[in-house]
Backbone as a chain_set.jsonl record, in Angstrom:
{"seq": "MSVASERAEAVEAAVDRIRRIERDEGVTRPALDSIKAVLIELAAKHALFPRADFPLPPEGARDRLYRLAEDPDRRFALYLNSGSPGKQTPPHNHTTWAVIVGIDGEEHNRVYERNPDHTQPGKGTVKIAREFTVGPGTGIAFLPDDVHSIHVLSSRPIMHLHMYGMSLENLPNRVSYDEKAGTYRTFPAHPDIREARPAAAK", "coords": {"N": [[95.209, 113.789, 84.315], [95.327, 110.926, 86.284], [94.651, 110.103, 89.894], [95.861, 108.336, 90.979], [98.218, 108.244, 89.222], [99.076, 110.738, 89.616], [99.956, 110.256, 92.228], [101.307, 108.221, 92.16], [103.669, 110.265, 90.942], [104.438, 111.674, 92.683], [105.25, 110.349, 94.993], [107.254, 108.927, 93.388], [109.143, 111.323, 93.344], [109.361, 111.832, 95.741], [110.827, 109.66, 96.849], [113.206, 109.837, 95.603], [114.353, 112.267, 96.727], [114.866, 111.289, 99.351], [116.536, 108.903, 98.492], [118.834, 110.773, 97.96], [119.397, 111.9, 100.137], [119.956, 110.047, 102.007], [122.522, 108.95, 100.725], [124.022, 110.916, 100.869], [124.344, 111.991, 103.326], [124.455, 109.732, 105.322], [123.405, 107.338, 107.769], [122.072, 109.185, 110.135], [120.93, 110.606, 112.931], [120.196, 113.551, 112.166], [120.207, 113.247, 109.451], [117.716, 111.56, 108.739], [115.727, 113.051, 110.033], [115.852, 115.077, 108.147], [114.92, 113.518, 106.158], [112.344, 112.889, 107.127], [111.026, 115.422, 107.128], [110.944, 115.736, 104.347], [108.52, 113.417, 103.762], [106.629, 114.132, 105.514], [105.933, 116.796, 103.779], [105.252, 115.378, 101.606], [102.748, 113.693, 102.935], [101.358, 115.894, 103.093], [100.096, 116.533, 101.245], [96.953, 115.578, 100.726], [94.765, 114.894, 99.015], [96.281, 113.499, 97.511], [95.793, 110.806, 98.634], [93.412, 109.171, 99.361], [90.676, 107.965, 101.255], [89.565, 105.863, 99.985], [90.819, 104.464, 98.444], [92.673, 103.363, 100.151], [91.593, 101.21, 101.912], [90.427, 100.165, 105.169], [91.269, 97.103, 106.892], [89.713, 94.333, 107.137], [86.696, 93.956, 110.16], [88.0, 92.988, 113.256], [90.848, 93.068, 112.409], [93.554, 94.581, 112.86], [95.331, 96.46, 111.176], [96.219, 97.59, 108.109], [98.873, 97.219, 105.663], [100.015, 99.499, 102.75], [102.089, 98.831, 99.815], [103.759, 101.742, 98.622], [105.983, 102.627, 97.14], [109.352, 100.758, 96.304], [112.521, 99.735, 96.125], [114.313, 97.751, 93.276], [116.186, 96.268, 94.911], [115.273, 96.12, 97.428], [115.153, 97.857, 99.116], [114.806, 101.379, 100.199], [112.008, 101.085, 100.661], [108.351, 102.561, 101.288], [105.222, 102.657, 102.784], [101.971, 103.013, 102.979], [100.044, 102.699, 105.949], [96.844, 101.69, 106.631], [95.003, 102.391, 109.356], [93.098, 100.763, 112.171], [91.071, 102.187, 115.017], [92.299, 101.229, 118.024], [94.268, 99.905, 117.504], [97.275, 98.553, 118.258], [101.0, 97.896, 118.812], [103.367, 95.577, 120.002], [106.555, 96.679, 121.981], [108.914, 97.158, 119.385], [111.751, 96.767, 117.723], [113.505, 97.841, 114.128], [115.883, 97.309, 112.807], [116.665, 98.45, 110.66], [116.693, 101.833, 109.29], [113.899, 103.691, 110.11], [111.069, 105.754, 109.439], [107.985, 107.729, 110.164], [105.109, 109.273, 109.103], [102.332, 111.301, 109.464], [99.212, 111.463, 108.258], [96.54, 111.564, 108.143], [94.702, 111.277, 111.608], [95.603, 110.107, 114.633], [98.347, 108.513, 115.988], [99.769, 107.031, 118.585], [103.149, 106.895, 120.014], [105.634, 105.109, 121.945], [108.701, 105.391, 122.853], [111.585, 103.419, 123.502], [113.787, 102.599, 126.051], [116.756, 100.114, 126.458], [116.805, 97.823, 128.751], [119.75, 97.123, 131.203], [119.676, 93.974, 131.315], [120.035, 92.123, 129.691], [121.251, 89.728, 129.514], [121.065, 87.052, 128.856], [120.264, 85.153, 125.78], [117.105, 85.982, 124.026], [115.878, 86.732, 126.557], [115.175, 89.632, 128.49], [114.471, 93.457, 129.405], [112.634, 96.556, 128.395], [112.404, 99.973, 128.871], [109.878, 102.837, 128.84], [111.0, 105.625, 127.586], [110.417, 107.983, 126.341], [107.346, 109.794, 124.884], [105.478, 110.28, 122.093], [103.066, 111.614, 119.956], [102.078, 110.954, 116.5], [100.822, 113.012, 114.368], [98.695, 114.328, 111.464], [101.079, 116.345, 110.118], [102.975, 116.003, 111.447], [106.29, 113.762, 112.769], [108.253, 110.636, 113.458], [111.45, 109.553, 114.133], [113.544, 106.45, 113.673], [116.645, 104.962, 114.646], [118.365, 102.147, 113.221], [118.515, 100.369, 115.893], [117.033, 101.595, 117.361], [113.824, 101.289, 119.433], [110.422, 100.804, 119.709], [106.954, 101.314, 120.094], [103.136, 101.463, 118.81], [100.176, 102.994, 119.146], [97.032, 102.985, 118.531], [94.624, 105.499, 120.128], [92.511, 106.668, 120.057], [89.232, 107.651, 118.72], [89.528, 107.724, 115.8], [90.296, 106.588, 112.521], [93.529, 105.677, 111.328], [95.817, 107.278, 108.608], [98.795, 106.957, 107.465], [102.396, 107.128, 106.713], [104.855, 105.34, 106.365], [108.327, 104.344, 106.302], [111.095, 102.793, 105.291], [114.504, 101.627, 105.476], [115.31, 99.407, 104.331], [113.111, 97.106, 103.087], [109.935, 95.543, 104.85], [109.497, 92.997, 104.225], [112.298, 91.75, 104.089], [113.405, 92.117, 106.647], [114.508, 90.223, 108.743], [115.894, 89.862, 111.434], [114.573, 91.245, 113.413], [113.104, 92.136, 116.233], [110.735, 91.391, 118.739], [109.186, 92.898, 122.27], [107.989, 91.222, 124.908], [106.69, 92.637, 127.492], [105.434, 92.054, 130.431], [106.571, 89.125, 130.552], [109.275, 89.468, 130.266], [110.67, 89.106, 127.879], [112.179, 88.444, 124.98], [111.597, 88.176, 121.182], [111.889, 87.025, 117.795], [110.414, 89.273, 115.483], [107.893, 89.151, 113.1], [107.489, 89.611, 109.491], [105.064, 91.818, 108.637], [101.417, 90.892, 108.383], [99.634, 91.317, 106.366], [100.319, 92.704, 103.834], [99.761, 94.722, 100.96], [99.522, 95.676, 97.328], [99.649, 99.219, 96.059], [96.815, 101.109, 94.593], [97.946, 100.887, 91.586], [99.314, 103.391, 89.02], [97.59, 104.286, 86.089], [98.248, 103.331, 82.588], [100.245, 105.356, 80.669]], "CA": [[95.98, 112.283, 85.189], [94.603, 110.152, 87.537], [94.978, 110.399, 91.222], [96.924, 107.165, 91.436], [99.161, 108.725, 88.578], [99.597, 112.013, 90.5], [100.558, 109.781, 93.798], [103.12, 107.608, 91.623], [104.661, 110.95, 90.389], [104.672, 112.543, 94.165], [106.058, 109.358, 95.594], [108.851, 108.947, 93.004], [110.133, 112.668, 93.652], [109.994, 111.805, 97.462], [111.877, 108.5, 97.486], [114.296, 109.949, 94.996], [114.808, 112.819, 97.721], [115.142, 110.448, 100.316], [117.806, 107.986, 98.407], [119.803, 111.529, 97.781], [120.08, 112.396, 101.73], [120.975, 108.98, 102.665], [123.474, 108.897, 100.329], [125.198, 112.232, 100.989], [124.593, 112.29, 104.867], [124.323, 108.647, 105.769], [122.032, 107.136, 108.645], [122.086, 110.132, 111.369], [119.689, 111.399, 113.184], [120.062, 114.494, 111.328], [119.716, 112.811, 107.969], [116.273, 110.973, 109.243], [114.927, 114.641, 110.351], [115.518, 115.577, 106.732], [114.112, 112.361, 105.357], [111.027, 113.075, 107.716], [110.722, 116.645, 106.43], [110.283, 115.243, 102.866], [107.632, 112.861, 104.016], [105.545, 115.365, 105.85], [105.523, 117.474, 102.56], [104.355, 114.286, 101.106], [101.841, 113.661, 103.265], [100.442, 117.262, 103.283], [99.301, 116.646, 99.895], [95.955, 114.988, 101.128], [94.419, 114.522, 97.756], [96.536, 111.628, 96.403], [95.418, 109.688, 99.639], [91.745, 109.304, 99.359], [90.395, 107.012, 101.947], [88.904, 104.621, 99.092], [92.155, 103.888, 97.874], [93.508, 102.823, 100.974], [90.272, 100.86, 102.854], [90.938, 99.567, 106.616], [91.351, 95.962, 107.259], [88.246, 93.814, 107.735], [86.93, 94.173, 111.263], [89.063, 92.614, 114.117], [92.464, 93.169, 111.631], [94.397, 95.752, 113.353], [95.905, 97.315, 110.211], [96.684, 96.905, 106.439], [100.066, 98.047, 104.845], [99.706, 99.453, 101.104], [103.249, 99.498, 99.21], [103.541, 103.03, 97.698], [107.687, 102.367, 96.63], [110.522, 99.687, 96.898], [113.222, 99.6, 95.123], [114.703, 96.511, 93.097], [117.212, 95.792, 95.864], [114.453, 95.661, 98.619], [115.705, 99.181, 99.97], [113.966, 102.598, 100.272], [110.6, 101.15, 101.073], [107.442, 103.377, 101.606], [103.805, 102.138, 103.027], [100.688, 103.767, 103.616], [99.415, 101.996, 107.281], [95.659, 102.403, 107.041], [94.585, 101.7, 110.611], [91.715, 100.813, 112.749], [91.194, 102.558, 116.05], [92.59, 100.011, 118.775], [95.583, 99.415, 117.15], [98.423, 98.648, 118.856], [102.368, 96.949, 118.646], [104.401, 95.36, 121.128], [107.995, 97.166, 121.619], [110.13, 96.19, 118.912], [112.873, 97.662, 116.778], [113.11, 97.602, 112.85], [116.739, 96.795, 112.077], [117.003, 99.465, 109.607], [116.052, 103.215, 109.79], [112.409, 104.195, 109.828], [110.379, 107.267, 109.742], [106.668, 107.552, 110.095], [104.564, 110.63, 109.121], [101.012, 111.468, 109.668], [98.203, 111.885, 106.771], [95.186, 111.667, 109.018], [94.434, 110.212, 112.244], [96.939, 110.154, 115.586], [99.272, 107.094, 116.301], [100.903, 107.288, 119.53], [104.255, 106.121, 119.956], [106.143, 105.167, 123.046], [110.143, 104.794, 122.678], [112.025, 102.941, 124.855], [115.525, 102.007, 126.261], [116.918, 98.528, 126.599], [117.41, 97.934, 130.221], [120.957, 96.141, 131.231], [119.375, 92.889, 131.867], [119.838, 91.207, 128.427], [122.47, 88.372, 129.884], [120.555, 85.757, 128.039], [119.629, 85.11, 124.532], [115.946, 85.816, 124.73], [115.438, 87.32, 128.001], [115.523, 91.234, 128.426], [113.339, 94.099, 128.963], [112.529, 97.838, 128.137], [111.756, 100.542, 129.762], [109.908, 103.506, 128.204], [111.877, 106.668, 127.586], [109.91, 108.916, 126.087], [106.176, 109.29, 124.326], [105.213, 111.278, 121.329], [101.67, 111.486, 118.982], [102.037, 111.246, 115.187], [99.409, 113.131, 113.576], [99.042, 115.02, 109.936], [102.062, 117.543, 110.019], [104.233, 115.567, 112.415], [106.449, 112.583, 112.47], [108.829, 110.421, 114.311], [112.216, 108.598, 112.807], [114.382, 105.91, 114.15], [117.471, 104.802, 113.686], [118.3, 100.928, 113.49], [118.394, 99.706, 117.193], [115.881, 102.337, 118.244], [112.73, 100.346, 120.157], [109.413, 101.613, 120.167], [105.489, 100.509, 120.405], [102.307, 102.224, 118.437], [98.804, 102.571, 119.979], [95.586, 104.177, 118.196], [94.141, 105.335, 121.06], [91.144, 107.626, 119.276], [88.37, 106.756, 117.899], [89.428, 108.022, 114.498], [91.134, 105.417, 111.794], [94.717, 106.422, 110.616], [96.56, 106.875, 107.458], [100.108, 107.247, 107.867], [103.597, 106.779, 105.76], [105.739, 104.539, 106.94], [109.152, 104.725, 105.291], [111.982, 102.106, 106.184], [115.863, 101.992, 104.699], [114.898, 98.08, 103.923], [111.618, 96.619, 103.06], [109.499, 94.889, 106.086], [109.819, 91.697, 104.443], [113.518, 91.397, 104.417], [114.055, 92.573, 108.045], [114.598, 88.828, 109.304], [116.471, 89.89, 112.938], [113.935, 92.197, 114.179], [112.588, 91.463, 117.657], [109.672, 92.623, 119.723], [109.486, 92.509, 123.417], [106.797, 90.885, 125.812], [106.83, 93.716, 128.74], [105.127, 91.536, 131.076], [107.123, 87.984, 130.575], [110.4, 90.021, 130.494], [111.564, 88.455, 127.31], [112.356, 89.208, 123.244], [111.45, 87.116, 119.964], [111.669, 87.637, 116.194], [108.829, 90.007, 115.166], [107.721, 88.604, 111.825], [106.569, 90.692, 108.554], [103.668, 92.156, 108.46], [100.882, 89.699, 107.393], [98.769, 92.173, 105.131], [101.051, 93.926, 103.097], [99.237, 95.072, 99.503], [100.395, 96.938, 96.693], [98.659, 100.298, 95.991], [96.34, 101.031, 93.118], [98.767, 101.073, 90.538], [99.084, 104.464, 87.727], [97.045, 104.1, 85.006], [99.237, 103.452, 81.778], [100.05, 106.989, 80.152]], "C": [[94.981, 112.226, 86.291], [94.908, 110.185, 88.648], [95.833, 109.57, 91.372], [98.379, 107.408, 90.645], [99.898, 109.747, 89.223], [100.134, 111.699, 91.671], [102.089, 109.437, 93.38], [104.315, 108.498, 91.048], [105.525, 111.508, 92.084], [105.626, 111.682, 94.978], [107.526, 109.292, 94.993], [109.755, 110.03, 93.299], [110.759, 112.313, 95.08], [110.899, 110.855, 97.513], [113.186, 108.924, 96.805], [115.165, 111.104, 95.727], [115.743, 112.313, 98.727], [116.744, 109.911, 100.059], [119.103, 109.168, 98.426], [120.139, 111.909, 99.37], [120.676, 110.98, 102.117], [122.302, 108.793, 102.152], [124.743, 109.975, 100.651], [125.224, 112.435, 102.71], [124.541, 111.04, 105.847], [123.531, 108.406, 106.768], [122.341, 107.823, 109.886], [120.852, 110.401, 111.777], [118.94, 112.527, 112.466], [119.63, 114.275, 110.079], [118.502, 112.335, 108.201], [115.572, 112.442, 109.408], [114.722, 115.06, 108.954], [114.896, 114.612, 105.803], [112.394, 112.68, 105.819], [110.741, 114.652, 107.203], [109.858, 116.276, 104.823], [108.787, 114.713, 103.024], [106.595, 113.688, 104.669], [105.194, 116.458, 104.971], [104.859, 116.524, 101.564], [103.416, 113.725, 101.389], [100.449, 114.845, 103.248], [99.509, 117.191, 101.853], [98.149, 115.494, 100.251], [95.217, 114.319, 100.004], [94.582, 113.358, 96.856], [96.7, 110.74, 97.615], [94.335, 109.497, 99.79], [91.488, 107.832, 100.031], [89.922, 105.404, 101.358], [90.235, 103.824, 98.5], [93.247, 103.094, 99.079], [92.486, 101.899, 102.367], [90.937, 100.06, 103.853], [90.553, 98.154, 106.103], [89.856, 95.477, 107.646], [88.051, 93.711, 109.456], [87.489, 93.089, 111.812], [90.716, 92.364, 113.258], [92.804, 94.546, 112.551], [94.894, 97.032, 112.234], [96.301, 96.715, 108.917], [97.564, 98.003, 105.973], [99.818, 98.081, 102.995], [101.087, 100.059, 100.585], [103.025, 100.355, 98.392], [105.11, 102.836, 96.519], [108.262, 101.194, 97.053], [111.629, 99.912, 95.882], [113.641, 97.925, 94.571], [115.325, 95.724, 94.164], [116.793, 95.501, 97.239], [114.406, 97.0, 99.324], [114.74, 100.417, 99.628], [112.48, 102.401, 100.114], [109.315, 101.695, 101.388], [106.012, 102.643, 101.528], [103.107, 102.94, 103.275], [100.164, 102.98, 104.672], [98.191, 102.734, 107.147], [95.274, 101.125, 108.099], [93.716, 101.872, 111.374], [92.0, 101.485, 114.231], [90.996, 101.312, 117.323], [93.829, 99.292, 118.591], [96.538, 99.171, 117.983], [99.666, 97.437, 118.498], [102.642, 96.813, 119.871], [105.438, 96.456, 120.865], [108.446, 96.294, 120.866], [110.899, 97.203, 117.929], [112.614, 97.0, 115.314], [114.587, 96.787, 112.178], [117.691, 97.608, 111.215], [116.363, 100.714, 109.928], [114.713, 103.075, 109.152], [111.896, 105.694, 110.344], [108.566, 107.063, 109.239], [105.77, 108.796, 110.27], [103.196, 110.37, 109.552], [100.301, 111.807, 108.382], [96.95, 112.223, 107.488], [94.885, 110.388, 110.329], [95.586, 110.357, 113.528], [97.158, 108.92, 116.251], [100.341, 107.537, 117.182], [101.948, 106.359, 119.837], [105.221, 106.179, 121.279], [107.528, 104.356, 122.821], [110.824, 104.597, 123.761], [113.559, 102.512, 124.945], [115.555, 100.571, 126.844], [117.253, 98.163, 128.317], [118.912, 97.148, 130.073], [120.935, 94.778, 131.713], [119.309, 91.43, 130.658], [121.056, 90.325, 128.392], [122.344, 86.905, 128.96], [119.927, 85.796, 126.735], [118.314, 85.009, 124.967], [115.238, 86.218, 125.618], [115.989, 88.861, 128.225], [114.604, 91.924, 128.537], [113.387, 95.427, 128.678], [112.023, 98.566, 129.092], [111.631, 102.271, 129.2], [110.563, 105.218, 128.592], [111.157, 108.227, 127.061], [108.2, 108.907, 125.118], [105.89, 110.671, 123.141], [104.145, 110.527, 120.201], [102.075, 111.893, 117.843], [101.09, 111.63, 114.993], [99.991, 113.732, 112.167], [100.397, 116.344, 110.883], [103.114, 117.072, 110.87], [104.977, 114.069, 112.152], [107.695, 112.264, 113.223], [109.967, 109.736, 113.443], [113.288, 107.828, 114.234], [115.19, 105.267, 113.798], [117.584, 102.883, 114.054], [117.78, 100.001, 114.621], [117.306, 100.279, 118.238], [114.496, 101.241, 118.798], [111.29, 101.178, 120.208], [108.014, 100.751, 119.726], [104.585, 101.577, 119.728], [101.035, 101.723, 119.16], [97.959, 103.991, 119.122], [94.822, 104.174, 119.26], [92.47, 106.192, 120.999], [90.397, 106.85, 118.874], [88.247, 106.729, 116.109], [90.558, 106.861, 113.712], [92.253, 106.668, 111.755], [95.198, 106.118, 109.218], [97.782, 107.55, 107.435], [101.085, 106.785, 106.923], [104.359, 106.139, 106.706], [106.967, 103.959, 106.209], [110.492, 103.833, 106.012], [113.3, 102.153, 104.703], [115.759, 100.258, 104.069], [113.375, 97.762, 104.104], [111.232, 95.623, 104.206], [109.832, 93.67, 105.946], [111.404, 90.609, 104.3], [114.282, 91.839, 105.783], [113.809, 91.169, 108.492], [115.002, 88.922, 110.713], [115.898, 90.968, 113.564], [113.392, 91.539, 115.392], [111.377, 92.5, 118.289], [109.715, 91.839, 121.043], [107.971, 92.042, 123.993], [107.307, 91.464, 127.34], [106.601, 92.581, 130.091], [106.346, 89.874, 131.314], [108.681, 88.401, 130.664], [111.477, 89.129, 129.234], [111.257, 88.967, 125.814], [112.329, 88.009, 122.423], [111.569, 87.704, 118.777], [110.307, 88.276, 116.171], [109.101, 89.355, 113.574], [107.155, 89.918, 111.107], [105.024, 91.188, 109.119], [102.646, 91.437, 107.642], [100.057, 90.056, 106.152], [99.528, 93.622, 104.712], [100.515, 93.681, 101.292], [100.04, 95.803, 98.802], [99.294, 97.734, 96.363], [98.081, 100.193, 94.826], [97.432, 101.618, 92.532], [98.337, 102.463, 89.401], [98.7, 103.724, 86.738], [98.415, 103.995, 83.89], [98.875, 104.954, 81.349], [99.57, 106.411, 78.342]], "O": [[94.228, 112.993, 86.891], [96.111, 110.427, 88.549], [96.815, 109.978, 91.992], [99.449, 106.997, 91.095], [101.117, 109.712, 89.39], [100.762, 112.556, 92.292], [103.215, 109.805, 93.712], [105.433, 108.086, 90.74], [106.706, 111.637, 92.409], [106.615, 112.141, 95.549], [108.59, 109.469, 95.586], [110.955, 109.834, 93.493], [111.911, 112.388, 95.508], [111.88, 111.082, 98.222], [114.239, 108.491, 97.274], [116.384, 111.136, 95.559], [116.902, 112.65, 98.966], [117.748, 110.138, 100.735], [120.219, 108.798, 98.79], [121.301, 112.208, 99.644], [121.837, 110.881, 102.512], [123.217, 108.507, 102.925], [125.965, 109.827, 100.655], [126.159, 113.035, 103.241], [124.577, 111.238, 107.062], [122.695, 109.302, 106.882], [122.875, 107.147, 110.766], [119.844, 110.424, 111.07], [117.741, 112.62, 112.199], [118.762, 114.984, 109.569], [117.828, 113.08, 107.489], [114.731, 112.708, 108.549], [113.603, 115.374, 108.549], [114.397, 114.974, 104.738], [111.447, 112.696, 105.033], [109.6, 114.607, 106.743], [108.718, 116.472, 104.401], [107.869, 115.374, 102.539], [105.558, 113.804, 104.015], [104.204, 117.122, 105.28], [103.99, 116.918, 100.786], [102.862, 113.1, 100.485], [99.226, 114.74, 103.339], [98.443, 117.757, 101.609], [98.541, 114.354, 100.003], [95.067, 113.102, 100.105], [93.913, 112.671, 96.083], [97.657, 109.967, 97.659], [94.142, 109.797, 100.969], [91.922, 106.779, 99.562], [89.904, 104.304, 101.911], [90.342, 102.63, 98.22], [94.281, 102.459, 98.87], [92.739, 102.019, 103.566], [91.888, 99.338, 103.554], [89.768, 97.952, 105.178], [89.039, 96.116, 108.308], [89.047, 93.429, 110.121], [87.59, 92.106, 111.078], [91.536, 91.517, 113.612], [91.956, 95.421, 112.725], [94.822, 98.24, 112.456], [96.641, 95.546, 108.735], [97.307, 99.203, 105.868], [99.561, 97.156, 102.224], [101.393, 101.244, 100.719], [102.269, 100.141, 97.444], [105.084, 102.937, 95.293], [107.825, 100.587, 98.031], [111.337, 100.322, 94.759], [113.357, 96.965, 95.287], [114.995, 94.547, 94.311], [117.466, 94.905, 98.08], [113.515, 97.159, 100.158], [113.922, 100.281, 98.719], [111.752, 103.244, 99.588], [108.938, 100.863, 102.212], [105.623, 102.114, 100.487], [103.587, 103.857, 103.941], [99.49, 102.157, 104.053], [98.109, 103.942, 107.368], [95.213, 99.898, 108.021], [93.307, 103.026, 111.509], [93.143, 101.343, 114.665], [89.972, 100.667, 117.552], [94.314, 98.38, 119.261], [96.505, 100.125, 118.761], [99.397, 96.33, 118.032], [102.335, 97.601, 120.766], [105.39, 97.121, 119.831], [108.54, 95.091, 121.111], [110.484, 98.292, 117.533], [111.878, 96.033, 115.117], [114.528, 95.913, 111.312], [118.911, 97.549, 111.061], [115.502, 100.719, 110.808], [114.425, 102.554, 108.075], [112.228, 106.432, 111.271], [108.097, 106.451, 108.28], [105.649, 109.33, 111.372], [102.906, 109.258, 109.991], [100.893, 112.435, 107.504], [96.424, 113.314, 107.27], [94.843, 109.164, 110.204], [96.631, 110.855, 113.111], [96.328, 108.351, 116.959], [101.382, 108.131, 116.904], [101.722, 105.152, 119.925], [105.571, 107.297, 121.658], [107.616, 103.139, 122.657], [110.803, 105.288, 124.78], [114.298, 102.172, 124.02], [114.678, 100.008, 127.499], [118.342, 98.537, 128.753], [119.231, 96.627, 129.005], [121.858, 94.317, 132.386], [118.81, 90.307, 130.723], [121.767, 90.204, 127.394], [123.162, 86.072, 128.571], [118.968, 86.56, 126.624], [118.013, 84.301, 125.928], [114.011, 86.119, 125.578], [117.183, 89.139, 128.111], [113.594, 91.514, 127.964], [114.584, 95.714, 128.68], [111.341, 98.127, 130.017], [112.625, 102.986, 129.075], [110.528, 105.779, 129.688], [111.475, 109.344, 127.47], [107.939, 107.795, 124.658], [106.105, 111.85, 123.421], [104.238, 109.398, 119.72], [102.479, 113.054, 117.776], [100.136, 110.913, 115.294], [101.156, 113.715, 111.77], [100.359, 116.906, 111.978], [104.131, 117.751, 111.002], [104.404, 113.246, 111.438], [108.335, 113.208, 113.687], [109.724, 109.363, 112.295], [113.647, 108.341, 115.293], [115.017, 104.732, 112.703], [116.969, 102.391, 115.0], [116.923, 99.129, 114.484], [116.865, 99.85, 119.305], [114.491, 100.197, 118.145], [111.249, 102.236, 120.837], [108.062, 99.686, 119.11], [105.013, 102.719, 119.898], [100.798, 100.603, 119.615], [98.112, 105.211, 119.077], [94.26, 103.124, 119.573], [91.578, 106.186, 121.847], [90.579, 105.654, 118.646], [87.454, 106.148, 115.369], [91.513, 106.384, 114.325], [92.149, 107.876, 111.968], [95.07, 105.016, 108.685], [97.77, 108.78, 107.384], [100.637, 105.917, 106.174], [104.411, 106.535, 107.87], [106.7, 103.032, 105.444], [110.875, 104.14, 107.141], [113.165, 102.502, 103.531], [116.438, 100.153, 103.047], [112.641, 98.093, 105.036], [112.121, 94.854, 104.572], [110.325, 93.016, 106.864], [111.58, 89.392, 104.366], [115.503, 91.887, 105.926], [112.604, 90.958, 108.626], [114.488, 88.042, 111.405], [116.614, 91.68, 114.268], [113.283, 90.313, 115.407], [111.19, 93.717, 118.313], [110.069, 90.667, 121.167], [106.935, 92.504, 123.514], [108.08, 90.9, 128.115], [107.607, 92.282, 130.735], [106.851, 89.743, 132.429], [109.385, 87.547, 131.201], [112.595, 88.661, 129.45], [110.327, 89.714, 125.507], [112.88, 86.964, 122.77], [111.358, 88.914, 118.684], [109.301, 87.856, 116.742], [110.188, 89.143, 113.036], [106.616, 90.894, 111.628], [104.214, 90.74, 109.929], [102.805, 91.301, 106.429], [99.842, 89.331, 105.181], [99.454, 94.817, 104.996], [100.822, 92.724, 100.581], [100.998, 96.451, 99.223], [98.152, 97.277, 96.324], [98.517, 99.419, 93.974], [97.861, 102.718, 92.88], [97.18, 102.553, 88.99], [99.252, 102.669, 86.426], [99.494, 104.485, 84.226], [97.832, 105.586, 81.51], [99.304, 107.246, 77.477]]}, "num_chains": 1, "name": "protein.A"}
């Protein structure tokens, strides 16, 4: 069996477990912790995620997402994020639950609280509540309204799993914050999402 076929089987089994967790427990922090444990178990199977199958983006681009799974109704979308040193995102929410776990390299997350100054549309600020670095064997989970930013601070590229309750292309209302300007705006879908190498026909 090829690596791609083994990976597809492992991903399918993990996503099936995650569907059942959400069905049985709903979208709660304990449920997301259970989902995180499933993804950490999947990410630990390093041989299924060779760098050659998930190359970095061209020089000058921050990262690339490879779709590993997505249901027909756009739910339960799992991506592998292949990111270069220096990758950063502004503070943003997801409007769906999200879980990130590490395969290789470290991704620093800043988690924010919204300040009570959102009195006008498009105006508002956030403040850092805590920070956590995701690496191999660790992960972080977010409820739909949680706000975080990502920073690859080391010189080592990353490969991490990103799991969402709804696909990134189907999240039109998520927002990102401009910390200096004290504003927020719609945060578009990632510009570089590719399909992971498909499993060979059996």
